[in-house]
C-alpha positions in Angstrom: -59.5 -8.0 156.3 -58.4 -6.6 159.6 -60.7 -4.1 161.3 -60.5 -2.1 164.5 -63.8 -0.8 166.0 -63.3 2.1 168.4 -66.2 2.4 170.8 -66.0 3.3 174.4 -68.6 5.7 175.9 -71.8 4.6 177.5 -72.1 0.9 178.0 -75.5 0.8 176.2 -73.9 2.3 173.2 -71.2 -0.4 173.3 -73.9 -3.1 173.2 -75.6 -1.4 170.3 -72.4 -1.2 168.3 -72.1 -5.0 168.4 -74.7 -4.9 165.6 -71.7 -4.4 163.3 -70.0 -7.7 164.1 -72.2 -9.8 161.9 -71.4 -7.7 158.8 -67.6 -7.6 159.2 -65.3 -10.3 157.9 -61.7 -11.3 158.9 -60.0 -10.2 162.1 -62.1 -7.8 164.2 -60.3 -6.0 167.0 -62.1 -3.6 169.5 -60.8 -0.7 171.6 -62.9 0.2 174.6 -62.8 0.6 178.4 -62.4 -2.2 181.0 -65.9 -1.7 182.2 -67.2 -3.0 178.9 -65.2 -6.3 179.1 -68.3 -8.5 179.8 -70.0 -7.0 176.8 -67.3 -7.9 174.2 -67.4 -11.7 174.4 -68.5 -12.4 170.7 -66.5 -15.1 169.0 -66.1 -12.7 166.2 -63.9 -10.4 168.2 -60.3 -11.5 167.7 -58.7 -9.2 170.2 -59.8 -6.5 172.8 -57.8 -3.5 173.9 -58.6 -1.3 176.9 -57.7 2.3 176.9 -56.7 2.3 180.6 -54.0 -0.4 179.8 -50.7 1.1 178.5 -49.6 -2.4 177.5 -52.7 -2.8 175.3 -52.1 0.6 173.8 -48.5 -0.3 172.9 -49.7 -3.5 171.2 -52.3 -1.6 169.3 -49.8 0.9 168.0 -47.8 -2.0 166.6 -50.7 -3.3 164.6 -51.6 -2.5 160.9 -55.3 -2.4 160.1 -57.2 -2.4 156.8 -60.0 -0.5 158.4 -60.7 1.5 161.5 -64.4 2.3 162.4 -64.0 5.3 164.8 -67.1 6.1 166.7 -65.9 7.8 169.9 -65.8 11.6 170.0 -63.5 12.1 173.0 -60.4 14.0 172.1 -58.2 11.6 174.2 -59.5 8.6 172.2 -59.0 10.5 168.8 -55.4 11.3 169.8 -54.8 7.6 170.1 -56.7 6.8 166.8 -54.5 9.2 164.9 -51.4 7.2 165.9 -52.8 3.8 164.7 -51.8 2.5 161.3 -54.7 1.8 158.9 -55.4 1.8 155.1 -58.9 3.3 155.6 -60.9 5.0 158.3 -64.7 5.4 158.6 -66.0 7.7 161.3 -64.5 10.5 163.4 -60.8 11.5 163.5 -58.4 14.4 164.0 -57.2 16.2 160.8 -53.7 17.3 160.2 -54.3 20.5 162.2 -55.6 18.5 165.2 -59.2 19.5 164.5 -62.1 17.0 164.8 -63.5 15.9 161.4 -65.5 12.9 160.2 -65.7 10.9 157.0 -68.5 11.2 154.4 -69.7 7.7 155.2 -70.4 8.7 158.8 -71.7 12.1 158.2 -75.4 11.2 158.7 -74.5 10.2 162.3 -71.9 12.8 163.3 -73.9 15.7 161.7 -76.3 15.1 164.5 -73.6 14.8 167.2 -71.7 17.2 169.5 -69.0 17.2 166.9 -71.3 18.3 164.1 -69.9 20.7 161.4 -73.2 22.5 161.6 -73.1 23.5 165.3 -75.2 22.3 168.2 -78.4 24.0 167.2 -78.6 22.5 163.7 -77.3 19.1 165.1 -80.2 19.1 167.5 -82.7 19.8 164.8 -81.3 17.0 162.6 -81.6 14.6 165.5 -85.3 15.5 166.0 -85.8 15.1 162.1 -84.0 11.7 162.1 -86.3 8.7 161.5 -83.7 5.9 161.5 -82.5 3.8 164.4 -78.9 4.0 165.4 -78.4 0.4 164.6 -79.5 1.1 161.0 -77.2 4.2 160.9 -74.2 2.1 161.9 -74.9 -0.7 159.4 -75.3 1.7 156.5 -72.2 3.7 157.7 -70.0 0.7 156.7 -71.9 0.3 153.3 -74.0 -2.6 154.2 -77.8 -3.1 153.8 -80.0 -2.8 156.9 -81.8 -6.1 157.5 -82.6 -5.8 161.2 -79.2 -7.2 162.2 -79.1 -8.3 165.9 -76.8 -7.3 168.7 -74.0 -9.9 169.6 -73.0 -10.2 173.2 -71.4 -13.7 172.5 -72.3 -15.1 175.9 -74.7 -17.7 177.2 -76.0 -16.5 180.5 -77.4 -18.6 183.2 -81.1 -19.2 182.9 -83.8 -20.7 185.1 -85.8 -23.6 183.5 -89.0 -21.5 183.5 -89.0 -17.7 183.2 -92.7 -17.4 182.3 -94.4 -14.7 184.3 -91.1 -13.3 185.7 -91.1 -9.5 185.3 -88.0 -7.4 185.8 -88.3 -3.6 186.5 -85.2 -1.5 185.9 -85.6 1.8 187.5 -81.9 2.6 187.9 -80.9 5.6 185.8 -77.3 6.6 185.4 -75.6 9.1 183.0 -76.6 12.5 181.9 -80.3 12.0 181.4 -82.0 11.9 184.9 -85.4 12.2 183.3 -85.1 8.7 182.0 -86.0 7.6 185.6 -89.8 7.1 185.7 -91.4 7.9 189.1 -94.1 5.2 189.2 -92.1 1.9 189.3 -93.1 1.1 192.8 -96.8 1.6 192.0 -96.5 -0.6 188.9 -94.7 -3.3 190.9 -97.5 -3.3 193.5 -100.2 -3.7 190.8 -98.3 -6.4 188.9 -97.6 -8.5 191.9 -101.3 -9.4 192.1 -100.6 -11.8 189.2 -96.9 -12.1 188.5 -93.5 -12.5 190.0 -91.9 -9.0 189.9 -88.4 -8.0 190.8 -86.4 -4.8 190.7 -83.2 -5.4 188.8 -80.5 -3.2 190.3 -77.0 -2.8 189.0 -74.8 -5.6 190.3 -71.1 -5.9 191.1 -70.5 -7.3 187.7 -72.2 -7.0 184.3 -72.5 -10.6 184.1 -74.7 -10.8 187.2 -76.9 -8.1 185.7 -77.1 -10.0 182.4 -78.1 -13.2 184.2 -80.8 -11.4 186.1 -82.3 -10.0 182.9 -82.1 -13.3 181.2 -84.2 -14.9 184.0 -87.2 -12.7 183.2 -89.8 -13.1 180.5 -90.4 -9.3 180.2 -88.4 -6.2 181.2 -89.9 -2.7 181.9 -87.3 0.0 181.7 -86.3 3.3 180.1 -83.7 3.9 177.4 -80.9 2.4 179.4 -78.1 -0.2 179.4 -80.7 -2.7 180.7 -82.8 -2.1 177.7 -80.0 -2.8 175.3 -79.1 -6.0 177.2 -82.7 -7.2 177.2 -82.9 -6.6 173.4 -79.7 -8.5 173.0 -81.1 -11.4 175.0 -84.3 -11.3 172.9 -86.6 -10.4 175.9 -90.0 -8.9 175.7 -89.8 -5.3 176.7 -92.0 -2.3 177.6 -89.8 0.8 177.1 -90.6 4.2 178.4 -89.3 7.3 176.7 -89.3 10.5 178.8 -86.5 12.5 177.3 -84.8 10.6 174.4 -86.1 9.8 170.9 -87.8 6.4 170.5 -87.0 6.2 166.8 -83.3 5.8 167.6 -84.0 2.4 169.2 -84.7 -0.6 166.9 -86.8 -3.0 169.0 -86.8 -6.1 166.8 -90.6 -6.3 167.2 -90.1 -7.4 170.8 -90.9 -4.2 172.5 -93.8 -1.9 173.2 -92.7 1.7 173.2 -94.6 4.1 175.5 -93.8 7.7 174.6 -94.3 10.5 177.2 -96.9 13.1 176.2 -94.3 15.6 177.2 -91.4 14.1 175.2 -91.0 17.1 172.9 -90.9 19.5 175.9 -88.2 17.5 177.7 -86.3 16.0 174.7 -82.6 16.0 175.7 -83.1 18.1 178.9 -80.5 17.3 181.4 -82.2 18.7 184.4 -84.4 16.4 186.7 -88.0 17.4 186.3 -90.9 15.8 188.2 -93.3 16.7 185.4 -91.2 14.7 182.9 -90.7 11.7 185.1 -94.4 11.3 186.1 -96.1 12.1 182.7 -96.5 8.4 181.8 -99.3 6.8 183.7 -99.2 3.5 185.6 -102.3 2.3 183.8 -100.8 2.7 180.4 -97.7 0.8 181.3 -99.6 -2.0 183.1 -101.8 -2.5 180.0 -98.7 -2.7 177.8 -97.2 -5.3 180.1 -100.3 -7.5 180.0 -100.5 -7.1 176.2 -96.9 -8.1 175.7 -97.1 -11.2 178.0 -100.1 -12.4 176.0 -98.2 -12.5 172.7 
């Protein structure tokens, strides 16, 4: 079996898609962007191709696959996917008229997406009604049973001998959801420093450095971000804050405490920056969750 996974997009989404690796057999190939290179080190990945590299794309077009799992909605990517030879495709694609369509196996996911056949309004409604994690949706999309399969970064990061009591705070928020950035990280840090070693984990020059920093913590406090997915992959304890994205989409492997904003419904998927949204969760609640998690 020779499979190509097509997933570029947000880096956190790339990490989450590695949940598929344990359920695929044979040669697994992956098309992504160069900025995700440090996330695709699993021994299960036979070959990586990067969309910015013309030589990679030429090699890809010479390949013959048994299966393509197409998960990226960008037209530029779908134009490339259309040219790749495969016996079967699961996911999103361009039909013979150049219009975006998706397969029956992937309809649960893409019916909720920007490419939904039902339009944005109904897609948003379906997304709110959804109770499954994205990890479960991906596993079931390829016809496998959801058993809580883990992410697979395939790397062994550097680690201190003792990480107990080390707390990492990730307040950096990139992308299209500015309300993910909670306003009270500084206050939380000040309160936690009375008992613990606390550090802000900023984005580094390389993803490997960021991964190493996360790995040297016992617990991470963050929003629904790349850092959250990395911490889940590294099996860290987490306290995750949800200001504007649905908590049910994140499977936490029983390693996280989710704190849901009392204003989540009001600000769900809003792309504007709103102080009310970023300050609704109180420091006391987050602090209590951190203490509870560390005692486990």
